[in-house]
C-alpha positions, -999 to 999 in steps of 0.1 A, spaced: 107 360 -541 85 368 -510 103 369 -477 92 342 -452 100 351 -416 117 327 -393 92 306 -373 89 274 -353 78 246 -376 58 217 -363 90 196 -364 111 220 -344 104 205 -310 141 205 -302 143 242 -307 112 247 -286 127 226 -258 159 247 -259 142 281 -261 114 276 -235 130 249 -213 100 226 -219 107 189 -225 98 181 -261 81 148 -250 55 168 -230 46 191 -259 14 185 -278 21 197 -313 -9 213 -329 14 227 -356 27 197 -375 -8 186 -389 0 149 -383 -27 123 -376 -30 122 -337 -35 84 -337 1 78 -346 10 49 -368 -14 20 -368 -8 -11 -346 -7 -32 -378 21 -11 -392 41 -12 -360 39 -50 -358 47 -54 -395 78 -32 -394 91 -48 -363 87 -82 -379 105 -72 -411 136 -53 -399 158 -77 -419 144 -61 -451 171 -35 -448 197 -61 -457 183 -61 -493 177 -36 -519 141 -29 -528 127 -35 -562 141 -8 -584 107 -3 -601 87 -5 -568 61 -25 -588 43 -40 -558 42 -6 -539 29 12 -570 3 -14 -575 -10 -9 -539 -11 29 -544 -29 25 -577 -56 4 -561 -59 29 -532 -63 59 -555 -82 41 -583 -57 48 -610 -34 28 -632 -1 15 -619 17 31 -649 4 65 -638 21 62 -603 56 74 -594 71 72 -559 96 94 -542 114 102 -510 85 122 -496 64 145 -517 92 171 -513 115 152 -535 88 149 -562 80 186 -560 117 193 -566 120 169 -594 89 181 -611 99 217 -610 134 209 -622 120 191 -653 92 215 -660 116 244 -654 89 272 -654 100 307 -661 68 321 -646 46 302 -621 14 312 -604 7 300 -569 -25 302 -549 -16 317 -516 -11 319 -487 4 285 -489 34 262 -482 66 281 -490 85 251 -506 68 256 -539 81 291 -543 115 281 -530 119 253 -556 108 276 -585 132 303 -573 161 278 -571 153 267 -607 157 303 -619 120 310 -623 97 336 -609 67 329 -587 36 351 -586 8 347 -561 -29 348 -566 -41 357 -531 -71 340 -516 -92 367 -500 -101 369 -464 -135 385 -472 -143 354 -492 -132 331 -463 -101 322 -483 -122 303 -509 -112 306 -545 -131 331 -566 -131 310 -597 -142 335 -623 -118 362 -611 -90 337 -609 -94 323 -644 -93 358 -658 -57 361 -644 -45 330 -663 -26 338 -695 0 326 -720 29 341 -699 24 315 -672 41 281 -675 30 265 -642 1 267 -618 6 254 -582 -24 246 -561 -25 230 -526 -59 213 -522 -70 214 -494 -48 244 -489 -23 249 -461 -29 271 -439 -64 282 -449 -80 247 -449 -101 258 -479 -106 235 -509 -114 234 -546 -139 209 -559 -131 186 -588 -157 203 -609 -139 236 -604 -106 220 -611 -119 208 -644 -127 243 -654 -93 255 -644 -76 227 -664 -97 236 -695 -84 272 -693 -48 261 -686 -50 238 -716 -57 268 -738 -26 286 -725 -3 256 -723 -1 258 -685 9 227 -665 -9 223 -632 6 208 -600 -19 199 -573 -6 190 -538 -32 168 -521 -13 162 -489 -44 168 -468 -72 156 -491 -77 123 -472 -88 143 -441 -116 160 -460 -152 150 -453 -160 154 -490 -128 139 -503 -145 123 -533 -157 158 -545 -122 173 -540 -96 149 -552 -84 156 -588 -70 121 -594 -99 110 -617 -90 140 -639 -56 124 -647 -75 100 -670 -86 128 -692 -60 156 -689 -23 154 -695 -15 188 -681 -19 179 -644 1 160 -618 -12 152 -583 12 149 -554 5 131 -521 24 117 -492 21 95 -461 35 120 -436 3 136 -424 -26 112 -428 -6 80 -420 14 98 -393 48 88 -408 68 120 -416 100 101 -408 92 74 -434 97 98 -463 73 81 -486 55 102 -512 39 95 -546 25 113 -576 -2 105 -601 -3 118 -637 -17 106 -670 13 122 -689 35 92 -696 62 113 -713 65 134 -681 67 103 -660 96 90 -681 114 123 -677 110 121 -639 121 85 -638 151 93 -659 162 120 -635 153 106 -601 179 87 -580 175 49 -579 162 33 -547 150 66 -533 125 46 -512 140 24 -486 130 -13 -480 110 -6 -448 91 23 -464 81 -1 -492 68 -26 -467 50 1 -448 34 15 -480 22 -19 -491 3 -22 -458 -9 12 -449 -29 19 -481 -51 -12 -474 -54 -6 -436 -91 1 -438 -98 0 -400 -71 27 -394 -83 48 -423 -119 48 -411 -109 55 -375 -88 85 -386 -116 99 -407 -141 95 -379 -119 111 -353 -110 141 -374 -145 147 -387 -160 146 -351 -133 167 -334 -130 192 -363 -167 199 -361 -166 204 -323 -136 228 -324 -150 248 -353 -184 252 -336 -168 261 -302 -147 289 -318 -177 301 -338 -195 308 -305 -165 328 -291 -166 366 -296 -128 366 -297 -123 344 -328 -134 338 -364 -126 303 -376 -127 297 -413 -146 267 -427 -121 238 -427 -117 209 -452 -84 196 -439 -73 184 -404 -65 220 -393 -84 252 -388 -73 287 -397 -86 312 -371 -86 350 -370 -81 367 -336 -107 394 -331 -94 409 -299 -75 441 -304 -52 435 -275 -41 400 -286 -17 389 -314 -8 355 -329 25 357 -310 7 363 -277 -14 332 -283 16 311 -293 34 321 -261 3 314 -240 -2 280 -256 34 268 -255 38 276 -218 9 252 -213 27 226 -234 6 232 -265 22 242 -298 1 261 -323 12 279 -355 17 316 -356 5 324 -391 21 358 -394 49 340 -412 27 332 -442 24 357 -471 -9 377 -470 -16 368 -434 -6 389 -404 -3 388 -366 -40 382 -362 -40 346 -376 -33 312 -360 -36 277 -372 -40 245 -352 -46 209 -362 -71 184 -348 -57 162 -321 -72 138 -296 -103 149 -278 -86 155 -244 -59 176 -261 -84 196 -281 -103 204 -249 -71 217 -234 -64 239 -264 -99 253 -264 -96 261 -227 -63 278 -233 -76 299 -261 -110 309 -247 -102 312 -210 -68 331 -206 
């Protein structure tokens, strides 16, 4: 198992407050990758008006919620399973699949490897290469797939590189995985932020392939990490039965059900989010491209991975500079295959983005 160094996560504002003496309420977190709009006004009003829902158990089958999700992702209700955040579903999936050997596209989110390790399996990484802008070299990658691998894990768009794989490429991957009896887990946590989401999402493939499961959540795009509402889509009904048999009943609370039934049809909020992220992402990427001190990599998600080109500056230096200005970025030296020359930051509101660019480019 690869060692992941200690670091400040985007949710560690209490630790930041204690360590730096900066009030957490004043910190702009460019590290958590959460929608800067916050929850929608409609959702806030609806939750306030339905607080009494916590006096009752939710529907054990979550039928209405799953129906809303199915409509949102253009799938069948029977192909949807909900969980206490996508983290619970990742854990359940790996417990059931119980892979002896898994391949993970990296650098990426460490929870995949951790769950595989806890289940007694071994995780091997296929590293995305810096010289290829961390984009997948499909022919080379497919040559590395073989019958010794049980599980393939792909985050798409990937965290922290913000690179993505198209659905056409995923279909080729699934065809090869089918030959070797490899199940594919795709984490689409950030896909809704992508400009070309319809070309990236693999959910339509679940109608044709039974060796794939797609994971999503509401934490990032719908700005609700505390809600703990995640869902998965797969056309493998036997696998869905196995997950349902193992998962705890009522893992989604009553308020999360109400929120989910609203947020997936909140078209105004969804369009506003996409418009904001698209505009600001383009501005920030272009500004850093013009700087001789940085190399930003083409982003698909709501964050940008950037290499520091100055010899006298490290990711730790920039983290320190930013946090003392009340701006929290991610030091990416904690990710496998990245070093002290990489940072990641998400897209926030225009005025906050300007502050960060000023901080990074005018020390």
